[in-house]
C-alpha positions in Angstrom: 105.7 103.2 127.9 104.3 106.2 126.7 102.6 104.7 123.7 100.7 102.4 126.0 99.3 105.1 128.3 98.1 106.7 124.7 96.1 103.1 124.0 94.6 103.4 127.3 93.4 107.0 126.1 92.3 106.1 123.2 89.9 103.4 124.9 88.8 105.9 127.5 88.0 108.3 124.8 86.8 105.6 122.9 84.3 105.3 125.4 83.6 108.6 126.2 83.0 110.1 123.1 84.9 113.4 122.9 86.8 114.5 126.1 88.4 112.8 129.2 85.6 112.2 131.7 82.6 112.6 129.1 81.2 114.8 126.1 82.5 118.1 128.2 85.5 119.8 128.5 86.9 119.4 132.0 89.5 120.4 133.9 90.9 116.5 132.9 91.6 118.0 130.3 94.2 119.8 130.4 96.9 117.9 131.4 96.0 115.2 129.7 95.9 117.9 126.6 99.4 118.9 127.1 100.3 115.8 127.3 99.6 114.9 124.2 100.6 117.5 122.3 104.1 116.5 124.1 103.1 112.8 122.7 102.6 114.1 119.1 105.7 116.4 119.4 108.0 114.0 120.3 109.8 112.2 117.1 109.2 108.8 117.3 107.3 106.3 115.0 103.4 106.9 116.7 100.7 104.0 116.3 97.6 104.5 114.9 95.3 106.3 118.1 92.4 107.4 115.7 90.7 108.6 118.8 93.4 109.8 120.1 94.0 112.0 117.4 90.9 113.0 117.1 91.0 114.7 120.9 94.1 116.4 120.1 92.4 118.0 117.0 89.0 119.2 119.5 91.3 120.6 121.3 93.2 122.8 119.4 90.0 124.4 118.3 89.7 125.7 121.6 91.8 129.9 121.6 93.8 128.9 124.8 94.7 125.4 124.0 96.4 126.5 120.5 97.7 129.3 122.4 99.0 127.7 125.2 99.5 124.1 124.6 99.7 123.4 120.5 102.1 126.1 120.2 105.4 123.7 119.6 107.1 122.7 122.8 106.7 119.6 123.8 
């Protein structure tokens, strides 16, 4: 179940405070960030996961993520 994995990610992001592996953006954030975009772009009711939402917004501030990740393609 996709949302179950997103709950795991939410807990991880609460633990690290910013990104998947810690306070700095790393290579780990690229595939996870693309998956997060796909999750938000897929039309279904999403559970409330504030750390994942904040992560998505934080990634979206990065020009490359906005261009290649959050480009409207799930």
